[in-house]
VEXLUMZA-193645 format. One record per residue (C-alpha): residue number from 1; z, x, y. Coordinates in Angstrom, 1 decimal. Last residue first. Example, Ala and Ser with C-alpha at 12.3 -4.5 7.8 and 13.67 -1.06 7.14 Angstrom:
2
+-----+--------+--------+--------+
! pos !      z !      x !      y !
+-----+--------+--------+--------+
!   2 !    7.1 !   13.7 !   -1.1 !
!   1 !    7.8 !   12.3 !   -4.5 !
+-----+--------+--------+--------+
end
This chain:
28
+-----+--------+--------+--------+
! pos !      z !      x !      y !
+-----+--------+--------+--------+
!  28 !    6.7 !   -4.3 !   -3.3 !
!  27 !    6.2 !   -1.4 !   -0.8 !
!  26 !    9.1 !    0.5 !   -2.5 !
!  25 !    7.5 !    0.0 !   -6.0 !
!  24 !    4.1 !    1.1 !   -4.7 !
!  23 !    5.7 !    4.2 !   -3.1 !
!  22 !    7.4 !    5.1 !   -6.4 !
!  21 !    4.1 !    4.8 !   -8.3 !
!  20 !    2.4 !    7.3 !   -6.1 !
!  19 !   -0.4 !    8.6 !   -8.3 !
!  18 !   -3.1 !    6.7 !   -6.4 !
!  17 !   -2.1 !    8.2 !   -3.2 !
!  16 !   -4.9 !    7.8 !   -0.7 !
!  15 !   -6.5 !    4.7 !   -2.3 !
!  14 !   -3.1 !    3.0 !   -2.7 !
!  13 !   -2.1 !    3.9 !    0.8 !
!  12 !   -5.4 !    2.4 !    2.1 !
!  11 !   -5.0 !   -0.8 !    0.1 !
!  10 !   -1.4 !   -1.2 !    1.2 !
!   9 !   -2.3 !   -0.7 !    4.8 !
!   8 !   -5.1 !   -3.3 !    4.5 !
!   7 !   -2.8 !   -5.8 !    2.9 !
!   6 !   -0.1 !   -5.1 !    5.5 !
!   5 !   -2.6 !   -5.7 !    8.3 !
!   4 !   -3.8 !   -8.9 !    6.6 !
!   3 !   -0.3 !  -10.2 !    6.4 !
!   2 !    0.3 !   -9.3 !   10.1 !
!   1 !   -2.5 !  -11.6 !   11.1 !
+-----+--------+--------+--------+
end
């Protein structure tokens, strides 16, 4: 269930800050 939660959080963050490449790298 945590995996789904992380996926949703990642999707929301990606939608909110589309220009945040650093954040994406940190999450990955």
